[in-house]
Backbone as CSV, one residue per row, in Angstrom:
resi,resn,N_x,N_y,N_z,CA_x,CA_y,CA_z,C_x,C_y,C_z
1,MET,0.757,-1.080,-0.054,0.014,-0.445,0.106,0.320,1.018,-0.121
2,ASN,2.152,1.263,-0.782,3.146,2.281,-0.816,2.679,3.107,-2.347
3,TYR,3.004,4.460,-2.018,3.339,5.580,-3.452,4.164,4.956,-4.180
4,ALA,3.191,4.738,-5.882,4.249,4.879,-6.946,4.611,5.882,-7.470
5,LEU,5.762,6.280,-7.808,5.640,7.410,-8.842,5.098,7.255,-9.715
6,SER,4.496,6.056,-10.633,3.729,6.434,-11.331,2.231,6.482,-11.135
7,ASP,2.027,6.858,-10.367,0.479,6.218,-9.462,-0.175,7.921,-9.493
8,SER,-1.224,7.859,-10.410,-2.529,8.934,-10.134,-3.215,9.261,-9.035
9,MET,-2.708,10.126,-9.053,-3.372,10.732,-7.468,-4.829,11.970,-7.573
10,HIS,-5.346,11.778,-6.508,-6.541,12.039,-6.220,-6.380,13.411,-5.246
11,MET,-6.780,14.564,-5.459,-6.321,15.494,-4.575,-8.139,15.859,-3.500
12,ILE,-8.150,16.126,-2.817,-9.327,16.561,-2.237,-9.689,17.960,-1.458
13,PRO,-9.702,19.076,-1.693,-10.192,20.592,-1.434,-11.327,19.918,0.415
14,VAL,-10.235,20.561,0.832,-10.200,20.712,2.168,-11.071,22.007,2.837
15,SER,-12.170,22.608,3.058,-12.693,23.553,3.619,-12.866,23.424,4.877
16,HIS,-13.097,22.407,5.851,-13.304,22.330,6.986,-12.431,22.913,7.669
17,ILE,-12.343,23.952,9.343,-11.493,24.523,9.947,-11.838,23.710,10.938
18,PHE,-10.473,22.872,11.378,-10.029,22.211,12.434,-10.012,23.045,13.770
19,ASP,-11.020,22.717,14.723,-9.966,23.308,15.998,-9.135,23.351,16.768
20,GLU,-8.598,23.640,17.952,-7.192,23.764,18.590,-7.431,22.526,18.780
21,LYS,-7.941,21.607,19.769,-7.521,20.401,20.070,-7.229,19.148,18.759
22,GLU,-8.047,19.111,17.912,-8.312,18.153,16.551,-6.848,18.856,15.693
23,TRP,-6.357,19.969,15.626,-5.367,20.576,15.069,-4.128,20.383,15.657
24,ARG,-4.628,20.492,16.833,-2.462,19.985,17.824,-2.523,18.285,17.263
25,CYS,-3.864,17.264,17.567,-3.867,16.025,16.889,-3.384,16.144,15.903
26,ILE,-3.479,16.609,14.776,-2.366,16.772,13.382,-1.095,17.114,13.069
27,GLU,-1.140,18.265,14.030,-0.068,18.587,13.597,0.491,17.900,14.672
28,VAL,0.781,17.347,15.462,1.775,16.346,16.562,1.761,15.041,15.113
29,PHE,0.623,14.705,14.918,0.561,13.750,14.022,2.494,13.349,13.198
30,LYS,1.508,14.833,12.188,3.264,15.470,11.286,3.844,15.008,11.610
31,ARG,4.487,15.680,13.076,5.845,16.091,13.234,6.742,14.588,13.460
32,ARG,5.776,13.857,14.513,6.326,12.454,14.968,6.267,11.791,14.054
33,ALA,5.886,11.248,12.735,5.717,11.304,11.340,6.647,10.949,10.526
34,LYS,7.252,12.892,10.814,8.450,12.870,10.018,8.979,11.988,10.827
35,GLU,9.837,12.169,11.587,10.724,12.212,12.395,11.122,10.167,12.915
36,PHE,9.854,9.377,13.414,9.499,8.540,12.492,9.877,7.851,11.160
37,ILE,9.408,8.411,9.865,9.968,8.490,8.592,11.170,7.897,8.297
38,ALA,11.812,9.600,9.368,13.189,9.328,9.018,14.029,8.003,9.340
39,ILE,14.070,8.242,10.735,14.803,7.054,11.703,14.510,5.286,11.102
40,ARG,13.018,5.212,10.597,13.064,4.052,9.751,14.266,3.658,8.059
41,ALA,13.752,5.338,7.369,14.897,5.280,6.167,16.409,5.431,6.687
42,GLY,16.971,5.323,7.464,18.328,5.092,8.353,18.495,4.028,8.587
43,MET,17.669,3.202,9.086,18.129,1.386,9.126,18.193,0.500,7.540
44,LYS,18.711,-0.093,7.744,19.372,-1.098,6.177,18.557,-3.132,7.250
45,THR,17.615,-2.355,6.959,17.088,-3.613,6.868,17.532,-5.237,6.070
46,GLY,17.284,-4.752,4.474,17.651,-5.652,3.980,16.440,-6.612,4.082
47,ILE,16.591,-7.582,2.714,15.095,-8.497,2.598,14.857,-9.394,4.288
48,ILE,13.535,-8.806,4.883,13.514,-9.531,6.258,12.839,-10.926,5.858
49,ARG,13.626,-11.997,6.606,13.397,-13.331,6.117,12.722,-14.361,7.663
50,VAL,11.374,-14.338,7.763,11.750,-15.721,9.214,11.375,-16.731,8.509
51,SER,11.773,-18.239,9.378,11.490,-19.579,8.932,11.128,-20.074,9.919
52,MET,10.143,-20.783,10.616,10.107,-21.179,11.646,9.104,-22.609,11.733
53,GLN,8.871,-22.707,13.092,8.564,-24.225,12.811,7.367,-24.844,13.690
54,ARG,6.316,-24.945,14.188,5.721,-25.278,15.326,5.733,-27.349,15.132
55,HIS,6.156,-26.932,16.894,6.146,-27.842,17.474,4.875,-28.768,18.467
56,PRO,5.292,-30.424,18.249,3.648,-30.929,18.787,3.386,-30.802,20.038
57,ASP,4.067,-30.178,20.305,4.317,-29.981,22.362,3.651,-28.325,22.135
58,GLY,3.266,-27.262,21.150,2.556,-27.032,20.561,3.899,-25.608,20.889
59,LYS,4.957,-25.650,21.402,6.103,-24.531,20.901,6.968,-24.872,19.660
60,TYR,7.573,-23.163,19.338,7.736,-22.878,18.223,9.252,-22.798,17.974
61,SER,9.932,-23.279,16.771,11.336,-22.441,17.168,11.535,-22.498,15.676
62,GLY,12.741,-21.346,14.851,12.664,-20.413,14.447,13.771,-19.651,13.997
63,LYS,14.405,-18.831,12.635,14.884,-17.958,12.761,14.689,-17.100,12.077
64,ALA,15.045,-15.720,12.168,14.221,-14.529,11.540,15.653,-13.364,11.264
65,SER,15.404,-13.180,10.458,16.744,-11.416,10.177,15.841,-10.325,10.862
66,THR,15.511,-9.946,11.786,15.280,-8.845,12.102,16.792,-8.454,13.098
67,PRO,16.996,-7.046,12.821,18.148,-5.707,12.965,18.244,-6.297,14.530
68,ASN,19.377,-5.348,14.756,19.724,-5.980,16.131,18.890,-4.604,16.935
69,GLU,18.492,-5.293,18.129,17.854,-4.589,19.713,18.153,-2.903,18.782
70,ASP,19.965,-2.711,19.086,20.239,-1.605,18.833,19.555,-0.571,18.351
71,SER,19.456,-1.556,17.134,19.453,-0.449,16.473,17.995,0.216,16.061
72,LEU,16.674,-0.765,16.639,15.617,-0.655,17.002,14.662,0.263,17.390
73,ILE,15.460,0.205,18.495,15.313,1.066,20.085,14.684,2.414,19.944
74,PRO,15.430,3.115,18.820,14.759,4.401,18.525,13.712,4.388,17.913
75,LEU,13.296,3.687,16.841,12.027,3.887,15.646,11.170,3.534,16.937
76,TYR,11.171,1.737,18.193,9.706,1.958,19.305,9.517,3.107,19.949
77,LEU,10.881,3.861,20.272,10.541,4.950,20.764,9.302,6.269,19.958
78,ALA,9.990,6.316,18.943,9.063,6.810,17.990,7.724,6.718,17.881
79,PHE,7.498,5.238,17.586,6.458,4.530,17.102,5.011,4.634,18.021
80,ARG,5.874,4.915,19.455,4.746,5.115,20.951,3.412,5.861,20.661
81,HIS,3.644,7.260,20.095,3.808,8.445,19.869,2.129,8.069,18.924
82,PHE,2.008,7.149,18.123,1.495,6.428,17.280,0.294,5.656,18.269
83,TYR,1.003,4.797,19.064,0.412,3.970,19.486,-0.578,4.170,21.054
84,LEU,-0.503,4.627,21.255,-0.978,4.936,23.330,-1.550,5.959,22.923
85,GLU,-2.743,5.407,23.218,-4.176,5.854,23.145,-3.789,7.625,23.696
86,LYS,-3.181,7.488,24.623,-3.042,9.319,25.308,-2.574,9.548,24.567
87,GLU,-1.463,9.478,23.648,-0.862,10.876,22.817,-1.704,11.536,22.119
88,PRO,-1.930,12.620,21.500,-2.396,13.361,21.083,-2.339,12.798,19.382
89,GLY,-1.414,12.140,18.745,-0.812,11.613,17.925,-1.044,9.948,17.306
90,TYR,-2.104,9.573,18.011,-2.516,8.040,18.115,-3.710,8.257,17.186
91,PHE,-2.829,7.127,16.073,-3.421,6.860,15.074,-4.519,6.956,14.953
92,PRO,-5.212,6.202,15.278,-6.805,5.932,14.526,-7.538,6.946,14.869
93,LYS,-6.820,8.258,16.310,-7.658,9.412,16.896,-7.189,9.845,15.561
94,VAL,-6.477,10.329,14.864,-5.607,11.130,13.526,-6.656,10.537,12.720
95,ALA,-6.574,10.155,12.534,-7.635,9.273,11.218,-8.783,9.470,11.515
96,ASN,-9.972,9.202,12.542,-11.105,10.010,12.282,-10.826,11.232,12.399
97,ILE,-9.953,12.175,12.623,-10.651,13.383,12.561,-10.783,13.752,10.896
98,ILE,-9.650,13.101,10.370,-9.162,13.727,9.142,-10.851,12.922,8.031
99,SER,-11.358,12.063,9.029,-12.409,11.296,8.582,-13.556,12.003,8.440
100,ASN,-13.907,12.713,9.273,-14.490,14.096,9.622,-14.585,15.296,8.350
101,CYS,-13.924,15.537,8.090,-13.523,16.722,7.165,-13.983,16.803,6.227
102,SER,-14.260,15.700,5.040,-14.940,15.826,4.124,-15.371,14.687,4.429
103,HIS,-16.737,14.466,3.560,-17.684,13.264,2.727,-17.318,13.036,1.429
104,ASP,-16.646,13.426,0.821,-15.382,12.683,-0.911,-15.561,11.154,-0.179
105,GLU,-16.708,10.574,-1.328,-16.383,8.605,-1.216,-15.209,8.730,-1.419
106,LYS,-14.477,8.840,-2.434,-13.132,8.125,-2.263,-12.551,8.670,-1.098
107,LEU,-12.311,9.639,-0.739,-11.290,9.796,0.603,-11.873,8.908,1.490
108,VAL,-13.557,8.953,2.169,-14.186,8.400,3.175,-13.425,6.456,2.512
109,LEU,-13.307,6.151,1.671,-13.090,4.924,1.125,-11.469,4.154,1.516
110,TYR,-10.772,5.275,1.491,-9.352,5.832,1.136,-9.275,5.389,3.288
111,LEU,-9.719,6.516,3.728,-9.685,6.716,4.916,-9.980,4.923,5.738
112,ARG,-11.136,4.409,5.379,-11.132,3.073,5.860,-10.569,2.300,5.724
113,LYS,-9.728,2.219,4.181,-8.468,1.595,4.219,-7.644,1.457,4.919
114,ILE,-7.284,2.249,5.466,-5.914,3.131,5.929,-6.036,2.342,7.220
115,LYS,-7.017,3.089,8.257,-7.838,2.574,9.428,-7.754,1.172,9.194
116,ALA,-7.782,0.424,8.033,-8.082,-1.525,8.318,-6.890,-1.454,8.326
117,ARG,-6.081,-0.941,7.732,-4.422,-1.333,7.499,-3.438,-1.491,8.269
118,TRP,-4.330,-0.351,9.662,-3.747,-0.241,10.815,-3.818,-0.780,11.598
119,LYS,-5.335,-1.702,11.728,-6.307,-2.440,12.672,-6.184,-4.611,12.393
120,GLY,-5.727,-3.744,10.881,-4.381,-5.676,10.482,-3.671,-5.765,11.448
121,THR,-2.449,-4.249,11.579,-1.107,-5.005,12.119,-1.375,-5.056,13.581
122,GLN,-2.709,-4.490,13.586,-2.608,-4.699,16.008,-3.464,-5.824,15.820
123,SER,-3.652,-7.222,14.538,-4.582,-8.460,14.911,-3.953,-9.560,15.573
124,ASP,-4.853,-10.711,15.273,-4.345,-11.698,16.282,-3.611,-12.767,14.526
125,ASP,-2.367,-13.359,14.398,-1.871,-14.068,14.124,-2.644,-15.597,14.260
126,SER,-3.556,-15.738,13.320,-4.001,-16.892,13.497,-3.143,-18.350,13.339
127,TRP,-1.992,-18.055,13.426,-1.058,-19.789,12.719,-0.168,-19.879,13.895
128,LEU,0.600,-18.533,14.764,0.778,-18.354,15.983,-0.486,-18.542,17.343
129,LYS,0.627,-19.793,17.763,-0.671,-19.597,19.003,-0.125,-19.796,20.549
130,TYR,-0.812,-19.431,21.535,-0.108,-18.852,22.820,-1.571,-19.291,23.991
131,LYS,-1.535,-20.089,24.944,-2.229,-20.761,25.304,-3.639,-21.402,24.721
132,GLY,-3.356,-21.336,23.842,-5.080,-21.981,22.883,-5.831,-20.900,22.295
133,ASN,-4.968,-20.001,22.280,-5.732,-18.688,21.169,-4.118,-18.229,20.743
134,PRO,-5.104,-16.806,19.206,-4.272,-16.467,18.828,-3.560,-16.045,18.784
135,VAL,-1.966,-15.231,18.697,-1.040,-14.409,18.904,-1.609,-13.268,18.581
136,ALA,-2.197,-12.103,19.327,-1.778,-10.695,18.849,-1.034,-10.141,19.005
137,ALA,-0.685,-9.118,17.647,-0.016,-8.122,17.899,0.128,-7.270,18.727
138,LYS,-0.774,-6.676,19.159,-1.234,-5.940,20.258,-0.244,-6.451,21.715
139,THR,-0.226,-7.376,22.217,-0.533,-8.388,22.712,1.554,-8.493,23.363
140,VAL,1.496,-8.997,22.187,3.243,-8.650,22.004,3.847,-7.336,22.024
141,LEU,3.190,-5.843,21.205,3.628,-4.714,21.251,4.018,-4.533,23.093
142,LYS,2.819,-4.708,24.025,2.653,-3.944,25.262,3.485,-5.256,25.966
143,LEU,3.745,-6.254,25.733,4.352,-6.877,26.654,6.336,-6.168,26.461
144,TRP,6.473,-6.329,25.097,8.201,-5.491,25.463,7.757,-4.562,25.147
145,PHE,7.627,-3.916,24.603,7.492,-2.084,25.592,6.971,-2.082,27.361
146,ASN,6.490,-2.767,27.633,5.880,-2.337,28.717,7.140,-3.220,29.906
147,ALA,7.395,-4.765,29.505,8.447,-5.218,30.402,9.924,-5.385,29.517
148,HIS,10.356,-4.725,28.812,11.705,-5.165,28.531,12.155,-3.382,27.754
149,PHE,11.746,-2.522,27.347,11.943,-1.198,26.168,11.896,-0.441,27.061
150,PHE,10.356,-0.212,27.288,10.540,1.000,28.247,9.882,1.348,29.856
151,HIS,9.641,0.178,30.112,9.617,-0.346,31.102,9.844,-1.291,32.162
152,SER,10.144,-1.370,33.104,10.314,-2.956,34.007,8.807,-3.588,34.489
153,ASP,7.314,-3.560,34.469,6.418,-4.091,35.104,6.575,-5.690,35.098
154,ILE,6.276,-5.569,36.566,7.758,-7.349,36.679,6.167,-8.142,36.670
155,GLU,4.978,-7.754,36.432,3.722,-8.857,36.232,4.223,-8.883,34.268
156,LYS,4.362,-8.234,33.654,4.244,-7.870,31.751,5.865,-8.428,31.654
157,GLU,6.497,-8.447,33.055,7.731,-9.471,32.712,7.755,-11.022,32.493
158,ILE,7.242,-11.225,33.646,6.805,-12.766,33.474,5.806,-12.892,32.665
159,GLU,4.990,-12.748,32.699,4.078,-12.754,30.275,4.786,-12.689,29.596
160,LEU,5.723,-11.926,29.552,6.562,-11.920,28.355,7.593,-13.315,27.952
161,GLU,8.418,-13.654,29.396,8.389,-14.730,29.888,7.927,-15.900,28.948
162,GLU,6.969,-16.196,29.744,5.888,-17.554,29.367,5.931,-17.149,27.749
163,LEU,5.086,-16.186,27.533,5.199,-15.820,25.846,6.464,-16.135,25.137
164,ASN,7.747,-16.237,25.806,8.948,-15.647,24.657,9.146,-18.058,24.807
165,SER,8.524,-18.467,25.797,8.709,-19.649,26.093,7.973,-19.907,25.232
166,VAL,6.910,-19.765,24.301,6.135,-20.936,23.497,6.897,-19.986,22.582
167,LEU,6.172,-19.219,21.788,7.192,-19.403,20.500,8.842,-18.891,20.257
168,SER,9.557,-18.318,21.009,11.005,-18.646,21.571,10.878,-17.198,21.401
169,THR,12.459,-16.670,21.817,12.720,-15.134,21.857,12.475,-14.786,20.277
170,GLU,13.649,-15.078,19.736,13.864,-14.363,18.278,12.409,-14.519,17.833
171,ILE,11.626,-15.243,17.915,10.034,-15.263,16.676,9.312,-14.116,17.685
172,SER,9.616,-13.987,19.305,8.721,-13.608,20.011,9.109,-11.699,19.029
173,ARG,10.658,-11.531,18.871,11.142,-10.022,18.565,10.760,-10.192,17.087
174,HIS,10.234,-10.538,16.460,10.294,-10.643,15.036,8.799,-10.279,14.936
175,CYS,7.750,-10.637,15.358,6.752,-9.991,16.133,6.514,-8.973,15.986
176,LEU,7.097,-8.188,16.936,7.379,-7.045,17.303,7.598,-6.269,16.348
177,PHE,8.859,-6.119,15.749,9.261,-5.544,14.532,8.259,-5.553,13.492
178,MET,8.218,-7.000,13.156,6.378,-6.882,11.832,5.227,-6.016,12.199
179,ALA,5.274,-5.732,13.208,3.763,-4.902,13.935,4.238,-3.715,13.916
180,VAL,5.464,-3.044,14.237,5.381,-1.621,13.902,6.302,-1.634,12.453
181,HIS,6.627,-2.827,11.817,7.088,-2.263,10.377,5.251,-1.613,9.415
182,ASP,5.170,-3.062,9.752,3.793,-2.913,9.117,2.741,-1.647,9.364
183,ALA,2.731,-1.280,10.782,2.172,0.334,11.271,2.783,0.418,10.642
184,GLY,3.751,1.376,10.446,4.857,2.171,10.122,4.440,2.511,8.521
185,LEU,3.921,1.245,7.498,3.003,1.810,6.118,2.011,3.089,6.128
186,ALA,0.855,1.889,6.931,0.218,2.808,7.194,0.292,4.386,7.814
187,ILE,1.695,4.449,8.368,1.335,6.119,9.554,1.769,6.799,7.447
188,GLY,3.188,6.266,7.142,3.315,6.601,5.988,2.757,7.505,4.892
189,ASN,1.872,5.944,4.898,0.694,6.843,3.741,-0.472,7.935,4.210
190,LEU,-0.962,8.125,5.118,-1.775,9.084,5.999,-0.418,9.800,6.572
191,ASN,0.759,9.947,6.704,0.961,11.154,6.255,1.648,12.255,5.023
192,LYS,1.552,11.274,3.995,1.512,11.672,3.195,0.714,12.062,2.470
193,SER,-0.706,11.542,1.989,-1.850,12.525,2.542,-2.090,13.496,2.879
194,ILE,-1.943,13.510,4.150,-2.174,15.028,4.561,-1.432,15.998,4.887
195,ALA,0.220,16.170,3.530,1.281,17.325,4.080,0.607,18.194,3.827
196,SER,-0.703,18.678,2.751,-0.805,20.033,2.400,-1.759,20.393,2.659
197,LEU,-2.530,20.018,4.114,-3.071,20.265,5.207,-2.897,20.519,6.006
198,GLU,-3.548,22.158,6.274,-3.499,23.297,7.247,-4.961,23.267,8.530
199,GLN,-4.793,24.451,8.638,-6.088,24.582,10.493,-7.290,24.684,9.273
200,LYS,-6.840,25.866,8.620,-7.902,26.286,8.098,-8.060,25.744,6.455
201,GLY,-8.050,24.250,6.682,-8.146,24.481,4.725,-7.444,23.134,4.193
202,GLY,-7.080,23.927,3.021,-5.756,22.565,2.645,-6.386,21.398,1.274
203,SER,-6.223,20.401,1.571,-6.128,19.584,0.813,-5.431,18.033,1.416
204,ILE,-6.225,17.300,0.960,-5.919,15.522,1.130,-5.189,15.394,-0.443
205,THR,-4.702,14.506,-0.749,-3.794,13.419,-1.459,-3.511,12.548,-1.270
206,PHE,-4.161,11.201,-2.663,-3.676,10.173,-1.773,-3.751,9.289,-3.773
207,PRO,-3.190,8.469,-3.633,-3.727,7.335,-5.159,-4.738,7.190,-5.425
208,LEU,-5.072,6.645,-6.640,-6.828,6.905,-6.721,-6.318,4.717,-6.569
209,ARG,-4.974,4.910,-7.219,-5.440,3.093,-6.820,-5.692,1.983,-6.305
210,LEU,-5.096,2.987,-4.889,-5.077,2.558,-3.289,-6.827,2.558,-3.256
211,VAL,-7.601,3.288,-3.341,-8.962,3.445,-3.726,-9.567,2.159,-3.436
212,ASP,-9.492,1.053,-5.625,-9.795,-0.094,-5.275,-8.615,-0.830,-5.058
213,LYS,-7.758,-0.980,-4.636,-6.803,-1.655,-4.184,-7.201,-2.239,-2.359
214,MET,-7.097,-3.463,-1.827,-7.105,-4.111,-0.376,-5.722,-4.085,-0.001
215,PRO,-5.809,-3.281,1.370,-4.419,-3.183,1.818,-4.046,-4.757,2.018
216,THR,-2.452,-4.958,2.462,-2.094,-6.484,2.366,-1.210,-6.711,4.154
217,THR,-0.679,-7.064,4.369,0.310,-6.961,5.807,1.524,-7.540,4.994
218,ALA,2.721,-8.067,5.706,3.454,-8.426,5.600,3.506,-9.883,5.718
219,CYS,2.699,-11.142,6.228,2.346,-12.266,5.839,0.613,-12.223,6.015
220,THR,0.377,-12.744,4.922,-0.916,-12.777,4.650,-1.174,-14.460,4.923
221,ASP,-2.192,-14.946,5.608,-2.471,-16.106,5.753,-2.086,-17.166,4.226
222,ALA,-1.912,-16.772,2.863,-1.271,-17.376,2.049,-0.570,-17.858,2.044
223,THR,0.489,-17.311,3.059,2.167,-16.910,3.197,2.605,-17.753,4.750
224,LYS,1.380,-18.175,5.522,1.449,-18.423,7.236,2.349,-20.099,7.237
225,PRO,3.268,-20.631,7.326,3.447,-21.818,7.850,2.787,-22.557,8.134
226,ARG,2.146,-24.354,7.267,1.537,-24.808,8.166,2.742,-25.438,9.218
227,SER,2.247,-26.007,9.723,2.715,-27.506,10.773,3.686,-28.314,10.521
228,GLY,5.008,-28.221,11.396,6.338,-28.224,10.287,7.021,-28.373,9.770
229,HIS,6.372,-26.779,9.025,7.338,-26.453,7.428,7.648,-25.229,7.846
230,ASP,8.592,-24.504,7.567,9.115,-23.446,6.865,8.304,-22.555,6.046
231,ALA,8.466,-21.245,6.453,7.728,-19.892,5.808,8.818,-18.511,5.438
232,SER,8.553,-18.060,4.556,9.613,-17.020,4.737,8.529,-15.396,4.690
233,CYS,8.420,-14.830,5.016,7.193,-13.536,5.350,8.318,-12.116,5.349
C-alpha cells in the first residue's frame, strides 16, 4: 500500500476548519511521523525473512533476520506516539479526525482502508498460538514495550517470559518488529496524504489505485507456514 511514481493522484480540497484540539492532534502526528519515517529510512534492514516450525508440544522454533535490538530502540520509541491512546498523535484518533473533514466518497474509502491496515497490524496471528489462542500483535507490543524496552512492569516481565518460552525469543522479537514495520506503512501513507492540510483547509491527496486495492500485511494467510513446515515473509 505504498505510493509509486506512476500513481494517478486524487486531490480533495478541504474547507473544514479544525478546532485547536483537532489541529494539535494532526500537527503532532505530522511532526512525529516525519521523525519516525526518518528513523526508518536510516535503517538498513535488507530483506526481512523468517522461518519457523511448530512442534507437537505447541512450542515454536525458527530463525528470523530481524535487525539488532540497539538499532530498533529509536524506531520503537518514535512509534509509541502513534500507538499510545493518550498521545495526541494516536493513529486511530488522527484518522478519525481526518475522516470527519470531508464526505468525499473516495476519501471515505481510502481512510477506511488506511484504518483497516492499522487495525490489521494490531490483530491476531491465526497461525501462532499461545495458551490456545491466536497471538495478537497488540499483545506482543504491550509486553515488549512494558516489560523490556520502556518499563520494568514485573507482571508484564513474567508474561513476556511465558510468551517467549512458547514462541521463542527470536520469533517473538520478529513479531514485534513486523507489527511496527507494517503499522509504519499506514503512518507513512496517511502522513503523505495530509502533507498539504492546514488548520483552515488545504487539501488531501492519495493515489487512486489505493481506493480499489485492498491493503495487505507483511505475512498473509497464504504465506503462513503449516505445522512442521518453513515459510518466509
